[in-house]
N, CA, C and O atoms as CSV, one atom per row, in Angstrom:
chain,resi,resn,atom,element,x,y,z
A,1,UNK,N,N,-7.251,11.247,-18.569
A,1,UNK,CA,C,-6.642,11.400,-17.079
A,1,UNK,C,C,-7.281,10.478,-16.233
A,1,UNK,O,O,-8.509,10.536,-16.307
A,2,UNK,N,N,-6.801,9.594,-15.403
A,2,UNK,CA,C,-7.717,8.682,-14.462
A,2,UNK,C,C,-6.960,8.983,-13.022
A,2,UNK,O,O,-5.804,9.403,-12.968
A,3,UNK,N,N,-7.748,8.718,-11.910
A,3,UNK,CA,C,-7.756,8.368,-10.507
A,3,UNK,C,C,-7.354,7.592,-10.029
A,3,UNK,O,O,-8.152,6.655,-10.039
A,4,UNK,N,N,-5.676,7.159,-9.098
A,4,UNK,CA,C,-5.594,6.206,-8.665
A,4,UNK,C,C,-5.240,6.019,-7.290
A,4,UNK,O,O,-5.092,7.077,-6.679
A,5,UNK,N,N,-5.078,5.045,-6.682
A,5,UNK,CA,C,-4.091,5.184,-5.433
A,5,UNK,C,C,-3.327,3.987,-5.146
A,5,UNK,O,O,-3.779,2.877,-4.868
A,6,UNK,N,N,-2.080,4.354,-5.248
A,6,UNK,CA,C,-1.123,3.362,-5.263
A,6,UNK,C,C,-0.874,3.147,-3.618
A,6,UNK,O,O,-0.933,3.997,-2.729
A,7,UNK,N,N,-0.553,1.611,-3.517
A,7,UNK,CA,C,-0.676,1.199,-1.995
A,7,UNK,C,C,0.759,0.473,-2.373
A,7,UNK,O,O,1.001,0.115,-3.526
A,8,UNK,N,N,2.085,0.218,-0.808
A,8,UNK,CA,C,2.672,-0.467,-0.952
A,8,UNK,C,C,3.010,-0.437,0.827
A,8,UNK,O,O,3.153,0.522,1.585
A,9,UNK,N,N,3.061,-2.011,1.089
A,9,UNK,CA,C,3.242,-2.287,2.623
A,9,UNK,C,C,4.559,-2.496,3.055
A,9,UNK,O,O,5.235,-3.099,2.222
A,10,UNK,N,N,5.217,-2.151,4.225
A,10,UNK,CA,C,6.895,-2.381,4.134
A,10,UNK,C,C,6.621,-3.062,5.719
A,10,UNK,O,O,5.774,-2.711,6.541
A,11,UNK,N,N,7.612,-4.114,5.825
A,11,UNK,CA,C,8.377,-4.592,7.035
A,11,UNK,C,C,7.203,-5.866,7.267
A,11,UNK,O,O,6.489,-5.841,8.270
A,12,UNK,N,N,7.063,-7.156,6.071
A,12,UNK,CA,C,6.095,-7.895,6.507
A,12,UNK,C,C,7.371,-8.657,7.041
A,12,UNK,O,O,7.807,-9.171,6.011
A,13,UNK,N,N,8.066,-8.956,7.890
A,13,UNK,CA,C,8.738,-9.510,8.585
A,13,UNK,C,C,9.019,-9.796,10.054
A,13,UNK,O,O,8.343,-8.997,10.702
A,14,UNK,N,N,9.619,-10.473,10.745
A,14,UNK,CA,C,9.361,-10.472,12.196
A,14,UNK,C,C,10.610,-9.851,12.917
A,14,UNK,O,O,11.744,-10.289,12.722
A,15,UNK,N,N,10.370,-8.936,13.656
A,15,UNK,CA,C,11.186,-8.105,14.236
A,15,UNK,C,C,11.255,-7.944,15.484
A,15,UNK,O,O,10.599,-6.966,15.843
A,16,UNK,N,N,12.061,-8.790,16.774
A,16,UNK,CA,C,11.993,-8.807,17.897
A,16,UNK,C,C,10.231,-9.267,18.309
A,16,UNK,O,O,9.557,-8.501,18.998
A,17,UNK,N,N,9.728,-10.426,17.847
A,17,UNK,CA,C,9.079,-11.253,17.885
A,17,UNK,C,C,7.429,-10.492,17.479
A,17,UNK,O,O,6.426,-10.807,18.119
A,18,UNK,N,N,7.405,-9.815,16.711
A,18,UNK,CA,C,5.997,-9.559,16.456
A,18,UNK,C,C,6.417,-8.828,14.742
A,18,UNK,O,O,7.599,-8.948,14.419
A,19,UNK,N,N,5.781,-8.350,14.062
A,19,UNK,CA,C,5.561,-7.803,12.790
A,19,UNK,C,C,4.814,-5.900,12.650
A,19,UNK,O,O,3.642,-5.561,12.815
A,20,UNK,N,N,5.852,-5.140,12.350
A,20,UNK,CA,C,5.885,-4.168,12.085
A,20,UNK,C,C,5.646,-3.449,11.113
A,20,UNK,O,O,6.684,-2.957,10.671
A,21,UNK,N,N,4.658,-3.127,10.514
A,21,UNK,CA,C,4.474,-3.121,9.217
A,21,UNK,C,C,3.865,-1.725,8.998
A,21,UNK,O,O,2.979,-1.299,9.738
A,22,UNK,N,N,4.441,-0.910,7.798
A,22,UNK,CA,C,3.373,0.065,7.295
A,22,UNK,C,C,3.006,0.154,6.232
A,22,UNK,O,O,3.680,-0.083,5.229
A,23,UNK,N,N,1.924,0.495,6.264
A,23,UNK,CA,C,1.100,0.787,4.908
A,23,UNK,C,C,1.143,2.325,4.090
A,23,UNK,O,O,0.579,3.266,4.649
A,24,UNK,N,N,1.606,2.480,3.183
A,24,UNK,CA,C,1.688,3.922,2.520
A,24,UNK,C,C,0.417,3.799,1.508
A,24,UNK,O,O,0.512,2.867,0.709
A,25,UNK,N,N,-0.676,4.543,1.427
A,25,UNK,CA,C,-1.122,5.096,0.000
A,25,UNK,C,C,-1.110,6.423,-0.766
A,25,UNK,O,O,-1.507,7.468,-0.251
A,26,UNK,N,N,-0.654,6.342,-1.979
A,26,UNK,CA,C,-0.709,7.491,-2.347
A,26,UNK,C,C,-2.110,8.057,-3.680
A,26,UNK,O,O,-2.412,7.572,-4.770
A,27,UNK,N,N,-2.651,9.237,-2.922
A,27,UNK,CA,C,-3.600,9.048,-4.004
A,27,UNK,C,C,-3.005,10.228,-5.329
A,27,UNK,O,O,-2.428,11.299,-5.140
A,28,UNK,N,N,-3.336,9.665,-6.496
A,28,UNK,CA,C,-2.400,10.562,-8.119
A,28,UNK,C,C,-3.666,10.687,-9.000
A,28,UNK,O,O,-4.571,9.866,-8.845
A,29,UNK,N,N,-3.770,11.647,-9.891
A,29,UNK,CA,C,-4.132,11.422,-10.829
A,29,UNK,C,C,-3.100,11.533,-11.750
A,29,UNK,O,O,-2.179,12.350,-11.746
A,30,UNK,N,N,-3.448,10.198,-12.932
A,30,UNK,CA,C,-2.361,9.590,-14.090
A,30,UNK,C,C,-3.294,9.313,-15.340
A,30,UNK,O,O,-4.474,9.040,-15.564
A,31,UNK,N,N,-1.783,9.593,-16.222
A,31,UNK,CA,C,-2.129,9.164,-17.732
A,31,UNK,C,C,-1.517,8.109,-17.481
A,31,UNK,O,O,-1.190,7.734,-16.355
A,32,UNK,N,N,-1.222,7.289,-18.980
A,32,UNK,CA,C,-0.945,5.775,-19.045
A,32,UNK,C,C,0.595,6.124,-18.643
A,32,UNK,O,O,0.860,5.467,-17.637
A,33,UNK,N,N,1.513,6.772,-18.979
A,33,UNK,CA,C,2.661,7.145,-18.855
A,33,UNK,C,C,3.304,8.019,-17.629
A,33,UNK,O,O,4.497,8.110,-17.341
A,34,UNK,N,N,1.919,8.784,-16.836
A,34,UNK,CA,C,2.879,9.712,-16.515
A,34,UNK,C,C,2.085,10.355,-15.268
A,34,UNK,O,O,0.886,10.105,-15.141
A,35,UNK,N,N,2.846,11.291,-14.227
A,35,UNK,CA,C,1.953,11.198,-12.753
A,35,UNK,C,C,1.243,12.856,-13.821
A,35,UNK,O,O,1.669,13.552,-14.742
A,36,UNK,N,N,0.422,12.823,-13.253
A,36,UNK,CA,C,0.011,14.313,-13.457
A,36,UNK,C,C,-0.113,15.147,-12.160
A,36,UNK,O,O,0.081,16.357,-12.040
A,37,UNK,N,N,-0.537,14.098,-11.050
A,37,UNK,CA,C,-0.751,14.974,-9.797
A,37,UNK,C,C,-0.507,14.227,-8.678
A,37,UNK,O,O,-0.903,13.073,-8.844
A,38,UNK,N,N,-0.007,14.422,-7.585
A,38,UNK,CA,C,0.057,13.755,-6.108
A,38,UNK,C,C,-1.188,14.352,-5.487
A,38,UNK,O,O,-1.309,15.558,-5.267
A,39,UNK,N,N,-1.987,13.555,-5.252
A,39,UNK,CA,C,-3.136,14.524,-4.566
A,39,UNK,C,C,-3.500,14.217,-3.029
A,39,UNK,O,O,-4.407,14.772,-2.409
A,40,UNK,N,N,-2.639,13.243,-2.532
A,40,UNK,CA,C,-2.710,12.823,-1.305
A,40,UNK,C,C,-1.802,11.918,-0.774
A,40,UNK,O,O,-1.435,11.145,-1.659
A,41,UNK,N,N,-1.235,11.666,0.408
A,41,UNK,CA,C,-0.698,10.531,0.629
A,41,UNK,C,C,-1.064,10.148,2.430
A,41,UNK,O,O,-0.930,10.997,3.311
A,42,UNK,N,N,-1.459,8.938,2.650
A,42,UNK,CA,C,-1.687,8.245,3.879
A,42,UNK,C,C,-1.099,7.221,4.661
A,42,UNK,O,O,-1.044,6.018,4.408
A,43,UNK,N,N,-0.682,7.816,5.601
A,43,UNK,CA,C,0.534,6.035,6.300
A,43,UNK,C,C,-0.284,5.776,7.420
A,43,UNK,O,O,-0.955,6.607,8.032
A,44,UNK,N,N,-0.179,4.503,7.662
A,44,UNK,CA,C,-0.705,3.857,9.171
A,44,UNK,C,C,0.408,2.701,9.444
A,44,UNK,O,O,0.977,2.079,8.547
A,45,UNK,N,N,0.579,2.556,10.576
A,45,UNK,CA,C,1.189,1.738,10.825
A,45,UNK,C,C,0.559,0.006,11.592
A,45,UNK,O,O,-0.617,-0.081,11.943
A,46,UNK,N,N,1.323,-0.947,11.710
A,46,UNK,CA,C,0.380,-2.067,11.949
A,46,UNK,C,C,1.405,-2.967,12.898
A,46,UNK,O,O,2.517,-3.291,12.481
A,47,UNK,N,N,0.892,-3.360,14.291
A,47,UNK,CA,C,1.662,-5.176,14.519
A,47,UNK,C,C,0.838,-5.847,14.495
A,47,UNK,O,O,-0.310,-5.513,14.789
A,48,UNK,N,N,1.175,-6.955,14.148
A,48,UNK,CA,C,0.543,-8.358,14.416
A,48,UNK,C,C,1.882,-9.657,15.408
A,48,UNK,O,O,3.004,-10.025,15.060
A,49,UNK,N,N,1.343,-9.879,16.229
A,49,UNK,CA,C,2.110,-11.343,16.657
A,49,UNK,C,C,2.127,-12.254,15.281
A,49,UNK,O,O,3.137,-12.951,15.181
A,50,UNK,N,N,1.517,-12.322,14.594
A,50,UNK,CA,C,1.925,-13.699,13.424
A,50,UNK,C,C,1.623,-13.037,12.046
A,50,UNK,O,O,0.943,-12.030,11.849
A,51,UNK,N,N,2.283,-13.829,11.119
A,51,UNK,CA,C,2.693,-13.308,9.674
A,51,UNK,C,C,1.444,-12.992,9.246
A,51,UNK,O,O,0.565,-13.841,9.392
A,52,UNK,N,N,1.085,-11.557,8.562
A,52,UNK,CA,C,-0.339,-11.191,7.897
A,52,UNK,C,C,-0.490,-12.541,6.562
A,52,UNK,O,O,0.334,-13.140,5.871
A,53,UNK,N,N,-1.894,-12.573,6.686
A,53,UNK,CA,C,-2.211,-12.842,5.923
A,53,UNK,C,C,-3.289,-12.406,4.962
A,53,UNK,O,O,-4.076,-11.584,5.431
A,54,UNK,N,N,-3.551,-12.899,3.333
A,54,UNK,CA,C,-4.442,-11.934,2.395
A,54,UNK,C,C,-5.425,-11.009,2.921
A,54,UNK,O,O,-5.515,-9.820,2.613
A,55,UNK,N,N,-6.378,-11.840,3.989
A,55,UNK,CA,C,-7.465,-10.591,4.901
A,55,UNK,C,C,-7.090,-10.070,5.493
A,55,UNK,O,O,-7.979,-9.323,5.902
A,56,UNK,N,N,-5.559,-9.706,6.300
A,56,UNK,CA,C,-5.217,-8.750,6.908
A,56,UNK,C,C,-4.587,-7.841,6.123
A,56,UNK,O,O,-4.270,-6.900,6.850
A,57,UNK,N,N,-4.175,-7.609,4.771
A,57,UNK,CA,C,-3.200,-7.401,4.121
A,57,UNK,C,C,-4.687,-6.507,3.635
A,57,UNK,O,O,-4.829,-5.295,3.802
A,58,UNK,N,N,-5.649,-7.373,3.046
A,58,UNK,CA,C,-6.454,-6.776,2.512
A,58,UNK,C,C,-7.051,-5.538,3.556
A,58,UNK,O,O,-7.061,-4.391,3.110
A,59,UNK,N,N,-7.535,-5.790,4.918
A,59,UNK,CA,C,-7.662,-4.857,5.962
A,59,UNK,C,C,-6.799,-3.687,6.256
A,59,UNK,O,O,-7.325,-2.732,6.828
A,60,UNK,N,N,-5.435,-3.632,5.912
A,60,UNK,CA,C,-4.402,-2.580,5.732
A,60,UNK,C,C,-4.739,-1.680,4.906
A,60,UNK,O,O,-4.982,-0.511,5.206
A,61,UNK,N,N,-4.784,-2.243,3.617
A,61,UNK,CA,C,-5.052,-1.277,2.601
A,61,UNK,C,C,-5.998,-0.742,2.605
A,61,UNK,O,O,-6.036,0.137,1.744
A,62,UNK,N,N,-7.393,-0.891,3.553
A,62,UNK,CA,C,-8.829,-0.877,3.331
A,62,UNK,C,C,-8.371,0.550,4.524
A,62,UNK,O,O,-8.605,1.750,4.378
A,63,UNK,N,N,-7.771,-0.051,5.492
A,63,UNK,CA,C,-7.635,1.007,6.535
A,63,UNK,C,C,-7.196,2.344,6.312
A,63,UNK,O,O,-7.739,3.417,6.573
A,64,UNK,N,N,-5.721,1.974,5.589
A,64,UNK,CA,C,-5.197,3.313,5.537
A,64,UNK,C,C,-5.844,4.195,4.077
A,64,UNK,O,O,-5.956,5.409,3.904
A,65,UNK,N,N,-6.151,3.183,3.273
A,65,UNK,CA,C,-7.058,4.094,2.322
A,65,UNK,C,C,-8.170,5.239,2.631
A,65,UNK,O,O,-8.502,6.285,2.073
A,66,UNK,N,N,-8.559,4.576,3.717
A,66,UNK,CA,C,-9.994,5.335,4.226
A,66,UNK,C,C,-9.409,6.383,4.876
A,66,UNK,O,O,-10.241,7.138,5.379
A,67,UNK,N,N,-8.491,6.633,5.009
A,67,UNK,CA,C,-7.716,8.453,5.997
A,67,UNK,C,C,-8.140,9.236,4.735
A,67,UNK,O,O,-8.613,10.369,4.820
A,68,UNK,N,N,-7.919,8.466,3.325
A,68,UNK,CA,C,-7.718,9.179,2.149
A,68,UNK,C,C,-8.973,10.296,1.941
A,68,UNK,O,O,-9.938,9.861,2.570
A,69,UNK,N,N,-9.286,11.500,1.325
A,69,UNK,CA,C,-9.630,12.338,0.781
A,69,UNK,C,C,-10.072,12.356,-0.564
A,69,UNK,O,O,-10.383,13.435,-1.067
A,70,UNK,N,N,-10.138,11.347,-1.187
A,70,UNK,CA,C,-9.767,11.511,-2.693
A,70,UNK,C,C,-10.170,9.776,-2.793
A,70,UNK,O,O,-9.804,8.872,-2.041
A,71,UNK,N,N,-11.097,9.709,-4.069
A,71,UNK,CA,C,-11.317,8.003,-4.593
A,71,UNK,C,C,-10.390,8.131,-5.566
A,71,UNK,O,O,-9.813,9.158,-5.922
A,72,UNK,N,N,-10.292,7.151,-5.932
A,72,UNK,CA,C,-9.913,5.845,-7.191
A,72,UNK,C,C,-9.595,4.777,-7.121
A,72,UNK,O,O,-9.876,4.230,-6.055
A,73,UNK,N,N,-8.921,3.997,-8.102
A,73,UNK,CA,C,-8.758,2.472,-8.572
A,73,UNK,C,C,-7.552,2.243,-7.414
A,73,UNK,O,O,-6.694,3.102,-7.618
A,74,UNK,N,N,-7.244,1.524,-6.455
A,74,UNK,CA,C,-6.353,0.646,-5.255
A,74,UNK,C,C,-5.931,-0.091,-6.760
A,74,UNK,O,O,-6.613,-0.823,-7.478
A,75,UNK,N,N,-4.392,0.457,-6.947
A,75,UNK,CA,C,-3.278,0.099,-7.733
A,75,UNK,C,C,-2.316,-0.555,-6.182
A,75,UNK,O,O,-2.211,0.101,-5.146
A,76,UNK,N,N,-1.734,-1.911,-6.388
A,76,UNK,CA,C,-0.939,-2.518,-5.901
A,76,UNK,C,C,0.152,-3.554,-7.137
A,76,UNK,O,O,0.117,-3.820,-8.339
A,77,UNK,N,N,0.880,-3.812,-6.165
A,77,UNK,CA,C,1.789,-5.108,-7.287
A,77,UNK,C,C,1.418,-6.282,-7.060
A,77,UNK,O,O,0.915,-6.097,-5.951
A,78,UNK,N,N,1.257,-7.546,-7.300
A,78,UNK,CA,C,0.596,-8.434,-7.328
A,78,UNK,C,C,1.273,-9.619,-5.989
A,78,UNK,O,O,0.854,-10.645,-5.453
A,79,UNK,N,N,2.398,-8.848,-5.891
A,79,UNK,CA,C,3.332,-9.517,-4.705
A,79,UNK,C,C,2.967,-9.392,-3.235
A,79,UNK,O,O,3.274,-10.092,-2.270
A,80,UNK,N,N,2.072,-8.074,-3.366
A,80,UNK,CA,C,1.440,-7.698,-1.622
A,80,UNK,C,C,0.448,-8.801,-1.509
A,80,UNK,O,O,0.227,-9.256,-0.387
A,81,UNK,N,N,-0.233,-9.328,-2.642
A,81,UNK,CA,C,-1.265,-9.926,-1.899
A,81,UNK,C,C,-0.747,-12.141,-2.566
A,81,UNK,O,O,-1.439,-13.133,-2.793
A,82,UNK,N,N,0.394,-11.920,-2.591
A,82,UNK,CA,C,0.882,-13.546,-2.506
A,82,UNK,C,C,0.845,-13.958,-3.809
A,82,UNK,O,O,1.089,-15.158,-3.933
A,83,UNK,N,N,0.595,-13.290,-4.949
A,83,UNK,CA,C,0.654,-13.517,-6.253
A,83,UNK,C,C,-0.785,-14.169,-6.531
A,83,UNK,O,O,-0.833,-14.942,-7.488
A,84,UNK,N,N,-1.766,-13.983,-5.926
A,84,UNK,CA,C,-2.947,-14.452,-6.082
A,84,UNK,C,C,-3.744,-13.729,-7.365
A,84,UNK,O,O,-3.372,-12.639,-7.800
A,85,UNK,N,N,-4.947,-14.502,-7.950
A,85,UNK,CA,C,-5.086,-13.859,-9.087
A,85,UNK,C,C,-6.058,-12.524,-8.706
A,85,UNK,O,O,-6.785,-12.513,-7.713
A,86,UNK,N,N,-5.962,-11.549,-9.539
A,86,UNK,CA,C,-6.793,-10.296,-9.558
A,86,UNK,C,C,-8.524,-10.588,-8.899
A,86,UNK,O,O,-9.150,-10.168,-7.926
A,87,UNK,N,N,-8.758,-11.344,-9.812
A,87,UNK,CA,C,-10.013,-11.689,-9.355
A,87,UNK,C,C,-10.658,-12.395,-7.959
A,87,UNK,O,O,-11.798,-12.417,-7.495
A,88,UNK,N,N,-9.613,-12.852,-7.603
A,88,UNK,CA,C,-10.119,-13.424,-6.154
A,88,UNK,C,C,-9.639,-12.480,-5.041
A,88,UNK,O,O,-10.138,-12.504,-3.916
A,89,UNK,N,N,-8.678,-11.673,-5.392
A,89,UNK,CA,C,-8.637,-9.672,-4.282
A,89,UNK,C,C,-9.499,-9.080,-4.419
A,89,UNK,O,O,-10.172,-8.522,-3.552
A,90,UNK,N,N,-9.671,-9.092,-5.785
A,90,UNK,CA,C,-10.954,-7.721,-6.017
A,90,UNK,C,C,-12.134,-7.642,-5.287
A,90,UNK,O,O,-12.662,-6.678,-4.731
A,91,UNK,N,N,-12.589,-9.248,-5.409
A,91,UNK,CA,C,-13.830,-9.590,-4.140
A,91,UNK,C,C,-13.911,-9.374,-2.834
A,91,UNK,O,O,-14.963,-9.386,-2.195
A,92,UNK,N,N,-12.471,-9.108,-2.253
A,92,UNK,CA,C,-12.281,-8.955,-0.944
A,92,UNK,C,C,-12.814,-7.472,-0.527
A,92,UNK,O,O,-13.541,-7.205,0.430
A,93,UNK,N,N,-12.151,-6.391,-1.691
A,93,UNK,CA,C,-12.299,-5.085,-1.473
A,93,UNK,C,C,-13.327,-4.369,-1.905
A,93,UNK,O,O,-13.871,-4.388,-3.009
A,94,UNK,N,N,-13.680,-3.403,-0.464
A,94,UNK,CA,C,-15.101,-2.557,-0.901
A,94,UNK,C,C,-14.837,-1.361,-1.725
A,94,UNK,O,O,-15.817,-0.627,-1.595
A,95,UNK,N,N,-13.851,-0.754,-2.618
A,95,UNK,CA,C,-13.385,-0.061,-3.264
A,95,UNK,C,C,-12.869,-0.421,-4.836
A,95,UNK,O,O,-11.870,-1.104,-4.606
A,96,UNK,N,N,-12.989,-0.344,-6.170
A,96,UNK,CA,C,-12.353,-1.028,-7.431
A,96,UNK,C,C,-10.812,-0.994,-6.791
A,96,UNK,O,O,-10.303,-0.110,-6.102
A,97,UNK,N,N,-10.360,-1.992,-7.153
A,97,UNK,CA,C,-9.078,-2.753,-7.159
A,97,UNK,C,C,-8.095,-3.553,-8.525
A,97,UNK,O,O,-8.698,-4.291,-9.304
A,98,UNK,N,N,-6.756,-3.345,-8.676
A,98,UNK,CA,C,-6.227,-3.827,-9.639
A,98,UNK,C,C,-4.796,-3.762,-9.116
A,98,UNK,O,O,-4.197,-3.080,-8.284
A,99,UNK,N,N,-4.448,-4.936,-10.103
A,99,UNK,CA,C,-2.841,-4.773,-9.977
A,99,UNK,C,C,-2.413,-3.868,-10.895
A,99,UNK,O,O,-3.195,-3.388,-11.715
A,100,UNK,N,N,-1.236,-3.573,-10.854
A,100,UNK,CA,C,-0.440,-2.161,-11.356
A,100,UNK,C,C,-0.081,-2.971,-12.877
A,100,UNK,O,O,0.347,-4.125,-12.902
A,101,UNK,N,N,-0.334,-2.155,-14.103
A,101,UNK,CA,C,0.032,-2.443,-15.374
A,101,UNK,C,C,0.717,-1.104,-15.841
A,101,UNK,O,O,1.944,-1.145,-15.935
A,102,UNK,N,N,-0.006,0.232,-16.186
A,102,UNK,CA,C,1.096,1.229,-17.062
A,102,UNK,C,C,2.480,1.358,-16.014
A,102,UNK,O,O,2.798,0.764,-14.984
A,103,UNK,N,N,3.030,2.292,-16.712
A,103,UNK,CA,C,3.963,2.999,-16.135
A,103,UNK,C,C,4.072,4.147,-15.315
A,103,UNK,O,O,5.097,4.545,-14.761
A,104,UNK,N,N,2.719,4.750,-15.271
A,104,UNK,CA,C,2.516,5.888,-14.311
A,104,UNK,C,C,1.914,5.081,-13.044
A,104,UNK,O,O,1.668,5.928,-12.185
A,105,UNK,N,N,1.653,4.082,-12.683
A,105,UNK,CA,C,0.898,2.854,-11.678
A,105,UNK,C,C,2.234,2.573,-11.376
A,105,UNK,O,O,2.436,2.719,-10.170
A,106,UNK,N,N,3.166,2.247,-11.965
A,106,UNK,CA,C,4.431,1.472,-11.410
A,106,UNK,C,C,4.802,2.675,-10.702
A,106,UNK,O,O,4.694,2.664,-9.476
A,107,UNK,N,N,5.336,3.987,-11.445
A,107,UNK,CA,C,5.691,5.019,-10.409
A,107,UNK,C,C,4.902,5.245,-9.233
A,107,UNK,O,O,5.385,5.286,-8.101
A,108,UNK,N,N,3.940,5.362,-9.445
A,108,UNK,CA,C,3.120,5.464,-8.035
A,108,UNK,C,C,3.411,4.498,-6.875
A,108,UNK,O,O,3.646,4.791,-5.703
A,109,UNK,N,N,3.351,3.376,-7.404
A,109,UNK,CA,C,3.886,2.574,-6.386
A,109,UNK,C,C,4.885,2.568,-5.618
A,109,UNK,O,O,5.047,2.341,-4.419
A,110,UNK,N,N,5.784,2.955,-6.786
A,110,UNK,CA,C,7.387,3.301,-6.366
A,110,UNK,C,C,7.483,4.372,-5.219
A,110,UNK,O,O,8.340,4.375,-4.336
A,111,UNK,N,N,6.427,5.315,-5.380
A,111,UNK,CA,C,6.428,6.470,-4.547
A,111,UNK,C,C,5.763,5.748,-3.000
A,111,UNK,O,O,6.381,5.840,-1.939
A,112,UNK,N,N,4.644,5.161,-3.106
A,112,UNK,CA,C,4.468,4.646,-2.176
A,112,UNK,C,C,5.162,3.831,-1.308
A,112,UNK,O,O,4.933,3.789,-0.099
A,113,UNK,N,N,6.258,2.982,-2.051
A,113,UNK,CA,C,7.132,2.394,-1.648
A,113,UNK,C,C,8.195,2.470,-0.513
A,113,UNK,O,O,8.512,1.716,0.407
A,114,UNK,N,N,8.718,3.985,-1.060
A,114,UNK,CA,C,9.503,4.992,-0.740
A,114,UNK,C,C,9.191,5.245,0.773
A,114,UNK,O,O,9.878,4.999,1.764
A,115,UNK,N,N,7.635,5.952,0.625
A,115,UNK,CA,C,7.185,6.455,1.779
A,115,UNK,C,C,7.003,5.653,3.045
A,115,UNK,O,O,7.191,6.059,4.192
A,116,UNK,N,N,6.501,4.121,2.559
A,116,UNK,CA,C,6.014,3.228,3.552
A,116,UNK,C,C,7.756,3.102,4.135
A,116,UNK,O,O,8.029,3.621,5.217
A,117,UNK,N,N,8.734,2.462,3.414
A,117,UNK,CA,C,9.846,2.092,3.759
A,117,UNK,C,C,10.477,3.189,4.871
A,117,UNK,O,O,10.920,2.973,5.999
A,118,UNK,N,N,10.371,4.220,4.257
A,118,UNK,CA,C,11.066,5.230,5.516
A,118,UNK,C,C,10.522,5.617,6.614
A,118,UNK,O,O,11.066,5.954,7.665
A,119,UNK,N,N,9.028,5.538,6.243
A,119,UNK,CA,C,8.319,5.719,7.447
A,119,UNK,C,C,8.735,4.713,8.894
A,119,UNK,O,O,9.097,4.920,10.052
A,120,UNK,N,N,8.348,3.214,7.776
A,120,UNK,CA,C,8.688,2.248,9.227
A,120,UNK,C,C,10.662,2.263,9.621
A,120,UNK,O,O,11.259,2.095,10.684
A,121,UNK,N,N,11.000,2.452,8.669
A,121,UNK,CA,C,12.852,2.990,9.189
A,121,UNK,C,C,12.644,3.896,10.761
A,121,UNK,O,O,13.229,3.655,11.816
A,122,UNK,N,N,11.517,5.092,10.465
A,122,UNK,CA,C,11.903,5.775,11.490
A,122,UNK,C,C,10.973,4.998,12.480
A,122,UNK,O,O,11.354,4.654,13.599
A,123,UNK,N,N,10.002,4.803,12.093
A,123,UNK,CA,C,9.309,4.056,13.657
A,123,UNK,C,C,9.815,3.000,13.916
A,123,UNK,O,O,9.290,2.613,14.959
A,124,UNK,N,N,10.660,2.176,13.518
A,124,UNK,CA,C,11.840,1.622,14.156
A,124,UNK,C,C,13.147,2.030,14.958
A,124,UNK,O,O,13.873,1.315,15.648
A,125,UNK,N,N,13.255,3.635,14.615
A,125,UNK,CA,C,14.414,3.850,15.294
A,125,UNK,C,C,13.953,4.697,16.325
A,125,UNK,O,O,14.750,5.033,17.201
A,126,UNK,N,N,12.567,5.166,16.355
A,126,UNK,CA,C,11.882,5.547,17.094
A,126,UNK,C,C,11.410,4.951,18.513
A,126,UNK,O,O,11.313,5.505,19.608
A,127,UNK,N,N,11.078,3.252,17.998
A,127,UNK,CA,C,11.188,2.394,19.103
A,127,UNK,C,C,12.284,1.832,19.680
A,127,UNK,O,O,12.177,1.162,20.707
A,128,UNK,N,N,13.575,2.073,19.011
A,128,UNK,CA,C,14.947,1.706,19.673
A,128,UNK,C,C,14.922,0.517,18.926
A,128,UNK,O,O,15.517,-0.442,19.418
A,129,UNK,N,N,14.474,0.401,18.061
A,129,UNK,CA,C,14.523,-1.344,17.220
A,129,UNK,C,C,15.763,-0.797,15.989
A,129,UNK,O,O,15.537,0.297,15.472
A,130,UNK,N,N,16.992,-1.532,15.565
A,130,UNK,CA,C,17.353,-1.286,14.717
A,130,UNK,C,C,17.814,-2.790,13.957
A,130,UNK,O,O,18.318,-2.784,12.833
């Protein structure tokens, strides 16, 4: 069993002249093909007037993960970092980082995706943006 922090960001497209993004991180204990336990979830929203670049995405992930009282390797889809090589992105993080490889990592990212997407929809609803 090993510990990971699966991360997903929703909303990286312009809405009413700004980017309203939500980053969700899911701390979990996993085996190669099974989620043993979801330990904690953290959610943060971010606003920007310009499209997020790689450094801003790293900042969003690091800020969201910093709210967890749980350690583990940060795991994301390669697309979250514009399909850049893992070695390039890994050097930008203060935590261990990797792209998803196993079934359990994929499942945790799916949980993070549902959390970030649902949270963003709620945020847009509360702001009166449809």
